[in-house]
N, C-alpha and C positions, 0 to 999 in steps of 0.2 A: 504493500500500500504506500501511497505518497501522502505526505503531510505538508501543510503550508501554514506557517505562522505569519500573520499580518499585524504589524504594530503601528498604532496611530501616533500622533505628535503631541508636543507639549501644550497643555491646557485644552487639548482636543478630546476626541472620542472615536470609537470605531466608525462613526459616520464618515470620517475623513477618507477611509479606504473602502467604504461600503460598495461603490460600483464595481471595483475590482474583485472584492470578496464575492459579490453576487455572481459575477461573470465566471469565476473559478468554480463556484459551486454548481452553476448551471451547465458548464461544459465539461466537467470532469467528475470522477467519483472519489476525488481526494478528500482527505479530512482537512478542511480549511477552518482555522480558528482565528478570531479577531477580538481578543479580550480588551477590556478597559483597564488601563494602567492604574495603580494605586493613586488615589486622590483625583482621578479624572472621571469622565463620563457625564451623564446628565446632571447629577448632583455633585459636582466637583468641589473638592475642598483640599487645597494643596498645603495648608498650614501644617507644619511639622513633618512633611514628607521628604525623605532623603532620597537622593539619586541612587543610593545603594539599594533602596527598597525597590525601585524600578528595575534595577539589574537583577535582583533576586527573583522578582516576579516573572520576568521574561525567561530567566534560566529554568524556573519551574515549569513554565508553559512549554518550553522547548524539550525538557526532559520527558514530559508526557508524550510528545510527538515522537521523539526518538525511540521510546519504548514500544510504540505501536506501529511505527512506519519504517520501512526499509530505506526510503528516500525522503529527505526533508529539505524544503525550501523556506527561506525567510525573506519577507518583504517588509521594509520599514519606511515610514513616511516622516519627514522632518526630524524631530528628536527621536522618533521611532526608528529612523534610519541609522542614527548613531547607536542605538541599542541593538539593532540588527547587525551592525558592523562589529560590535563587541562580541556578539554570539558567534559570528562567522570567524573571528580571530581566535576563539577559545574552544569551540565545540565542533563536532563532526557533522556539519551540514553540507548539502550538495551544491546549492546555488543561492546567490544573494541578489536581491533587487533593492536599490536605494532610490527613493522618490523624494525629491526636494530635501535631501539629507543635510542637516544643519551643522556641518563642520565650521561654517561661519554663520553669523546671525545678523539680520537687518541689512537690507539692501537700500541704502539711503537714497540713491538716485531714483529707484522705482517707487520708494515710499513717498517721495516728494510729488511724483506724478499722481499717485493714488490719493494723497491728501488734497491736492489741487482739485481732483475730480470730486472729492467729498465736499469741498467748499462750494463748488459750483452747484452741486445737488442741494446743499444747504440753502443757498441763495434762492434757488427755485422752489424750495419747500419739499424736496424729494429725498431728503437725507435718509429717512426711515426705510426707503426702498433700495438704498445702496448696500449691496451685499458685502462689499469690502468694509464698509463702515461698521456693519453689524459684527463682523469677525474681529476687527481691530478693537472695537469697543469692549467686546467680551474679554479679549486678552488683557487690555489695560485695567479694566475694573476688577476682574476676577483673579488676577495673578499677584500674589504676595511677592514682595521683593526677595524674600528668603527662598521662595520657590524658583525664581529666576536664577539665583545664585546656585541652587542645586543643579539646574539645567546646565549652567556653564561649567560646573565641576564635572558633570558627566562628559561633556564634550572634551574637556581637558584630559579626562581619564582615557577616553577612547582613541584620541588622535595618535598616541604613540603605538597603539596596537594595530593600526591599519596595515602596516608592513607584514603582519602575520597572516593576513587574509590571502589564501592561496586557491580559492575556488572561483569558478566563473561568476562574474559580477556585472550587472547592468545598472548603470547610473543614469537616472532621468532627472532633468532639470527644466523647469519652465523659465523662459526668458523674460517674462513679465512678473517675476516673483518679487514682491515687495518685502518679504520676510527673510528669505535665504538668498543671498547674492549668487550670481552665476559662478563667481570664483570658488564657491564652495564645491561645486561639481568638479571643477578643474583640480582643486586640491585633492579631492578623494581619488580621482583618476590617477593623479601623479603619485600618491602615497600608498594606495592599496597594492599589496605585493603580488597579486595574481597576474599571470601572463595572459589570461583570457578575461578581458574586461572591455566593456563597451560604454560609450558616453552618448546619450541621446538628449538633444535639446528640443523642447517643444516651443515653437516660435510665438504662440499666442496665449500660452498658459500662465496663470498667476500661481501663487504658492500651492493651492489645493489642486494639484494636477489631475486627481481622480474626478474632479468636478469641473474641469476646465474645458475649453472649446477644442482642445487637441486630444480629448480622452480616447477617441477611437484609435488614434495613432499610438497612444500609450498601450492600449489593449492589444493592438497588433504586435507591438514590440515584445510585450510580455508573452504573448502566444508563441512567437518565434523563439524567444529565449528559453522558455520552459518546455518547448516542443509539444505544445498542446495540439492534438489532432482530433481526438475523439475520446469518448469515455474510456478511461483506463480500467483494466481488470485487476482485482485485488490479488 
């Protein structure tokens, strides 16, 4: 059996990877899991949550898959990409997919573009309908500074381990990402130790690539990378 662990991002929920999770469940007979990280989800509370707890949590989820499945893939979005990289550097998984993985954080150039658009919508009275505003607002209001520190500690912990990743890796980055800059994808590509790695840029996608206008391109790339052809047999 094939297992696939999908890990969402900082302050987010499994919704961030939901389209891809749904696709994998519909087109394969794999065991696909997309749990909510500690402190995250619909009733998020990040106070007192350590980055070590996030690592322990994904380690436990991976262990369950490894015990049940002969082949295991890990897909990580944003901070979940850094957690996925940590697992790939330390545990026996078969393939790794990094979506908007946050080796760097905050793309100031794109952020200025996004904020300018929010101001225009605010002047027009349409700010409540601006999807980016809703996402930025949640991150700013619901994120304790201590939690942001834990996120940065996680990134600092994972970066030196990238050289230990020796499995096939697909790195996907939206070029209109206001959260994670494009240089993050280049950094990952340069520092991951695998000889088999691919870098895919989505020209029209914001941070949430699974919900962006290039999603079909992402889906096709994942299909090819994971060699999804039809329902697999156990």
